[in-house]
N, CA, C and O atoms as a GROMACS GRO file, in nm:
protein
  252
    1MET      N    1  -4.162   3.444 -24.551
    1MET     CA    2  -4.136   3.569 -24.487
    1MET      C    3  -4.087   3.673 -24.585
    1MET      O    4  -4.081   3.791 -24.550
    2GLY      N    5  -4.052   3.634 -24.703
    2GLY     CA    6  -4.011   3.731 -24.803
    2GLY      C    7  -3.868   3.779 -24.790
    2GLY      O    8  -3.835   3.887 -24.841
    3VAL      N    9  -3.781   3.703 -24.722
    3VAL     CA   10  -3.641   3.741 -24.705
    3VAL      C   11  -3.555   3.634 -24.768
    3VAL      O   12  -3.574   3.515 -24.744
    4SER      N   13  -3.459   3.676 -24.850
    4SER     CA   14  -3.372   3.576 -24.910
    4SER      C   15  -3.269   3.527 -24.810
    4SER      O   16  -3.249   3.588 -24.705
    5ARG      N   17  -3.206   3.418 -24.842
    5ARG     CA   18  -3.111   3.355 -24.748
    5ARG      C   19  -2.984   3.436 -24.728
    5ARG      O   20  -2.926   3.434 -24.620
    6THR      N   21  -2.939   3.506 -24.832
    6THR     CA   22  -2.811   3.577 -24.824
    6THR      C   23  -2.807   3.681 -24.711
    6THR      O   24  -2.714   3.677 -24.631
    7PRO      N   25  -2.904   3.774 -24.701
    7PRO     CA   26  -2.897   3.870 -24.590
    7PRO      C   27  -2.908   3.805 -24.453
    7PRO      O   28  -2.846   3.851 -24.357
    8VAL      N   29  -2.985   3.698 -24.445
    8VAL     CA   30  -2.998   3.628 -24.317
    8VAL      C   31  -2.866   3.563 -24.281
    8VAL      O   32  -2.821   3.570 -24.166
    9ARG      N   33  -2.803   3.499 -24.378
    9ARG     CA   34  -2.673   3.434 -24.355
    9ARG      C   35  -2.569   3.537 -24.313
    9ARG      O   36  -2.491   3.512 -24.221
   10GLU      N   37  -2.566   3.652 -24.381
   10GLU     CA   38  -2.470   3.757 -24.346
   10GLU      C   39  -2.494   3.810 -24.205
   10GLU      O   40  -2.399   3.838 -24.132
   11ALA      N   41  -2.620   3.823 -24.167
   11ALA     CA   42  -2.652   3.870 -24.031
   11ALA      C   43  -2.606   3.768 -23.927
   11ALA      O   44  -2.552   3.805 -23.823
   12LEU      N   45  -2.628   3.639 -23.956
   12LEU     CA   46  -2.585   3.534 -23.862
   12LEU      C   47  -2.432   3.533 -23.850
   12LEU      O   48  -2.380   3.516 -23.740
   13LEU      N   49  -2.362   3.550 -23.960
   13LEU     CA   50  -2.215   3.553 -23.955
   13LEU      C   51  -2.166   3.673 -23.874
   13LEU      O   52  -2.069   3.663 -23.799
   14LYS      N   53  -2.233   3.786 -23.890
   14LYS     CA   54  -2.195   3.905 -23.814
   14LYS      C   55  -2.217   3.884 -23.664
   14LYS      O   56  -2.134   3.924 -23.582
   15LEU      N   57  -2.329   3.821 -23.629
   15LEU     CA   58  -2.356   3.791 -23.488
   15LEU      C   59  -2.253   3.694 -23.432
   15LEU      O   60  -2.213   3.706 -23.316
   16GLU      N   61  -2.210   3.598 -23.514
   16GLU     CA   62  -2.107   3.505 -23.467
   16GLU      C   63  -1.974   3.578 -23.446
   16GLU      O   64  -1.902   3.549 -23.351
   17MET      N   65  -1.941   3.672 -23.536
   17MET     CA   66  -1.816   3.748 -23.522
   17MET      C   67  -1.817   3.834 -23.395
   17MET      O   68  -1.712   3.859 -23.336
   18GLU      N   69  -1.935   3.878 -23.354
   18GLU     CA   70  -1.948   3.959 -23.233
   18GLU      C   71  -1.957   3.873 -23.106
   18GLU      O   72  -1.962   3.927 -22.996
   19GLY      N   73  -1.959   3.742 -23.123
   19GLY     CA   74  -1.962   3.653 -23.009
   19GLY      C   75  -2.099   3.630 -22.949
   19GLY      O   76  -2.111   3.577 -22.839
   20LEU      N   77  -2.204   3.668 -23.022
   20LEU     CA   78  -2.340   3.653 -22.970
   20LEU      C   79  -2.406   3.524 -23.016
   20LEU      O   80  -2.512   3.486 -22.967
   21LEU      N   81  -2.343   3.456 -23.112
   21LEU     CA   82  -2.403   3.338 -23.171
   21LEU      C   83  -2.293   3.239 -23.206
   21LEU      O   84  -2.182   3.279 -23.239
   22LYS      N   85  -2.324   3.111 -23.199
   22LYS     CA   86  -2.231   3.008 -23.240
   22LYS      C   87  -2.297   2.929 -23.351
   22LYS      O   88  -2.402   2.868 -23.331
   23LEU      N   89  -2.235   2.929 -23.471
   23LEU     CA   90  -2.289   2.858 -23.585
   23LEU      C   91  -2.228   2.719 -23.594
   23LEU      O   92  -2.109   2.701 -23.571
   24TYR      N   93  -2.310   2.621 -23.628
   24TYR     CA   94  -2.268   2.483 -23.647
   24TYR      C   95  -2.304   2.444 -23.790
   24TYR      O   96  -2.422   2.432 -23.821
   25PRO      N   97  -2.204   2.426 -23.877
   25PRO     CA   98  -2.232   2.395 -24.018
   25PRO      C   99  -2.325   2.273 -24.033
   25PRO      O  100  -2.305   2.169 -23.970
   26LYS      N  101  -2.424   2.290 -24.115
   26LYS     CA  102  -2.524   2.187 -24.148
   26LYS      C  103  -2.605   2.140 -24.028
   26LYS      O  104  -2.674   2.039 -24.036
   27LYS      N  105  -2.599   2.213 -23.916
   27LYS     CA  106  -2.675   2.176 -23.798
   27LYS      C  107  -2.761   2.290 -23.747
   27LYS      O  108  -2.874   2.268 -23.705
   28GLY      N  109  -2.710   2.412 -23.749
   28GLY     CA  110  -2.787   2.524 -23.698
   28GLY      C  111  -2.700   2.622 -23.623
   28GLY      O  112  -2.582   2.640 -23.652
   29ALA      N  113  -2.761   2.686 -23.525
   29ALA     CA  114  -2.691   2.787 -23.447
   29ALA      C  115  -2.746   2.788 -23.306
   29ALA      O  116  -2.857   2.742 -23.281
   30SER      N  117  -2.667   2.839 -23.214
   30SER     CA  118  -2.714   2.857 -23.077
   30SER      C  119  -2.662   2.991 -23.026
   30SER      O  120  -2.554   3.036 -23.065
   31SER      N  121  -2.739   3.052 -22.940
   31SER     CA  122  -2.697   3.182 -22.886
   31SER      C  123  -2.595   3.160 -22.776
   31SER      O  124  -2.603   3.063 -22.700
   32SER      N  125  -2.500   3.250 -22.768
   32SER     CA  126  -2.399   3.245 -22.664
   32SER      C  127  -2.452   3.318 -22.542
   32SER      O  128  -2.532   3.410 -22.554
   33PRO      N  129  -2.408   3.277 -22.423
   33PRO     CA  130  -2.450   3.352 -22.305
   33PRO      C  131  -2.398   3.495 -22.316
   33PRO      O  132  -2.281   3.517 -22.346
   34SER      N  133  -2.485   3.590 -22.291
   34SER     CA  134  -2.444   3.729 -22.304
   34SER      C  135  -2.381   3.777 -22.174
   34SER      O  136  -2.422   3.735 -22.066
   35PRO      N  137  -2.282   3.864 -22.185
   35PRO     CA  138  -2.222   3.920 -22.064
   35PRO      C  139  -2.322   4.012 -21.996
   35PRO      O  140  -2.409   4.068 -22.063
   36PRO      N  141  -2.312   4.028 -21.864
   36PRO     CA  142  -2.407   4.117 -21.796
   36PRO      C  143  -2.393   4.258 -21.848
   36PRO      O  144  -2.282   4.308 -21.868
   37ARG      N  145  -2.507   4.323 -21.870
   37ARG     CA  146  -2.505   4.460 -21.920
   37ARG      C  147  -2.485   4.556 -21.805
   37ARG      O  148  -2.541   4.538 -21.697
   38ARG      N  149  -2.404   4.657 -21.830
   38ARG     CA  150  -2.380   4.758 -21.728
   38ARG      C  151  -2.449   4.886 -21.769
   38ARG      O  152  -2.445   4.925 -21.885
   39SER      N  153  -2.513   4.949 -21.674
   39SER     CA  154  -2.575   5.077 -21.705
   39SER      C  155  -2.467   5.183 -21.713
   39SER      O  156  -2.361   5.167 -21.653
   40PRO      N  157  -2.492   5.292 -21.786
   40PRO     CA  158  -2.390   5.396 -21.799
   40PRO      C  159  -2.345   5.455 -21.666
   40PRO      O  160  -2.230   5.498 -21.653
   41THR      N  161  -2.433   5.459 -21.566
   41THR     CA  162  -2.394   5.518 -21.438
   41THR      C  163  -2.315   5.422 -21.352
   41THR      O  164  -2.242   5.466 -21.263
   42SER      N  165  -2.326   5.291 -21.375
   42SER     CA  166  -2.258   5.196 -21.288
   42SER      C  167  -2.108   5.190 -21.316
   42SER      O  168  -2.032   5.135 -21.236
   43SER      N  169  -2.064   5.247 -21.428
   43SER     CA  170  -1.922   5.243 -21.460
   43SER      C  171  -1.843   5.352 -21.388
   43SER      O  172  -1.720   5.350 -21.387
   44ARG      N  173  -1.914   5.447 -21.327
   44ARG     CA  174  -1.845   5.554 -21.255
   44ARG      C  175  -1.839   5.520 -21.106
   44ARG      O  176  -1.942   5.487 -21.047
   45PRO      N  177  -1.721   5.527 -21.046
   45PRO     CA  178  -1.711   5.496 -20.903
   45PRO      C  179  -1.793   5.596 -20.821
   45PRO      O  180  -1.791   5.716 -20.847
   46GLY      N  181  -1.863   5.544 -20.721
   46GLY     CA  182  -1.938   5.628 -20.630
   46GLY      C  183  -2.071   5.677 -20.683
   46GLY      O  184  -2.140   5.753 -20.614
   47SER      N  185  -2.109   5.637 -20.803
   47SER     CA  186  -2.236   5.684 -20.856
   47SER      C  187  -2.348   5.590 -20.813
   47SER      O  188  -2.325   5.472 -20.790
   48SER      N  189  -2.464   5.644 -20.803
   48SER     CA  190  -2.581   5.565 -20.765
   48SER      C  191  -2.651   5.516 -20.890
   48SER      O  192  -2.664   5.591 -20.987
   49SER      N  193  -2.698   5.393 -20.891
   49SER     CA  194  -2.768   5.341 -21.006
   49SER      C  195  -2.914   5.381 -21.004
   49SER      O  196  -2.984   5.366 -21.104
   50ARG      N  197  -2.961   5.433 -20.892
   50ARG     CA  198  -3.100   5.478 -20.883
   50ARG      C  199  -3.104   5.629 -20.898
   50ARG      O  200  -3.013   5.699 -20.852
   51SER      N  201  -3.209   5.679 -20.960
   51SER     CA  202  -3.224   5.824 -20.970
   51SER      C  203  -3.370   5.860 -20.961
   51SER      O  204  -3.458   5.780 -20.993
   52SER      N  205  -3.395   5.981 -20.918
   52SER     CA  206  -3.531   6.031 -20.906
   52SER      C  207  -3.573   6.093 -21.039
   52SER      O  208  -3.488   6.115 -21.126
   53PRO      N  209  -3.701   6.121 -21.056
   53PRO     CA  210  -3.744   6.185 -21.181
   53PRO      C  211  -3.674   6.318 -21.208
   53PRO      O  212  -3.662   6.358 -21.324
   54SER      N  213  -3.628   6.387 -21.104
   54SER     CA  214  -3.559   6.514 -21.123
   54SER      C  215  -3.414   6.495 -21.164
   54SER      O  216  -3.345   6.593 -21.194
   55GLY      N  217  -3.366   6.370 -21.167
   55GLY     CA  218  -3.229   6.340 -21.209
   55GLY      C  219  -3.132   6.321 -21.095
   55GLY      O  220  -3.020   6.276 -21.117
   56GLY      N  221  -3.172   6.355 -20.972
   56GLY     CA  222  -3.085   6.338 -20.857
   56GLY      C  223  -3.096   6.198 -20.800
   56GLY      O  224  -3.181   6.120 -20.845
   57PRO      N  225  -3.014   6.163 -20.703
   57PRO     CA  226  -3.020   6.029 -20.643
   57PRO      C  227  -3.150   6.012 -20.563
   57PRO      O  228  -3.201   6.107 -20.504
   58CYS      N  229  -3.200   5.892 -20.561
   58CYS     CA  230  -3.320   5.861 -20.483
   58CYS      C  231  -3.283   5.844 -20.337
   58CYS      O  232  -3.171   5.801 -20.306
   59PRO      N  233  -3.374   5.876 -20.248
   59PRO     CA  234  -3.347   5.850 -20.106
   59PRO      C  235  -3.348   5.700 -20.082
   59PRO      O  236  -3.410   5.626 -20.158
   60PRO      N  237  -3.281   5.654 -19.978
   60PRO     CA  238  -3.279   5.510 -19.950
   60PRO      C  239  -3.420   5.460 -19.916
   60PRO      O  240  -3.502   5.537 -19.866
   61PRO      N  241  -3.447   5.332 -19.943
   61PRO     CA  242  -3.580   5.278 -19.911
   61PRO      C  243  -3.602   5.276 -19.759
   61PRO      O  244  -3.507   5.262 -19.682
   62PRO      N  245  -3.727   5.291 -19.717
   62PRO     CA  246  -3.754   5.288 -19.572
   62PRO      C  247  -3.728   5.149 -19.516
   62PRO      O  248  -3.742   5.049 -19.586
   63PRO      N  249  -3.689   5.143 -19.388
   63PRO     CA  250  -3.659   5.012 -19.325
   63PRO      C  251  -3.783   4.928 -19.306
   63PRO      O  252  -3.774   4.816 -19.255
   0.00000   0.00000   0.00000
C-alpha cells in the first residue's frame, strides 16, 4: 500500500486515546462501540429533527 508502519501506528494510538479503538499488544485491535451520534438540532429542546427544503419544520406525516 505504500504506507510505512509509523504513521499507521500513530493513527491507531490516536484512535485508542479517543476511545474509538482498543489495541491489544501483539494481537491486534478492535473497534469500540461508538456512542449514538446526535444531530445538531436534537440538542436544542423543542426543536424538530425533520426539516423541509426551505429550512422550516416538515408537516407531520399523514395518518
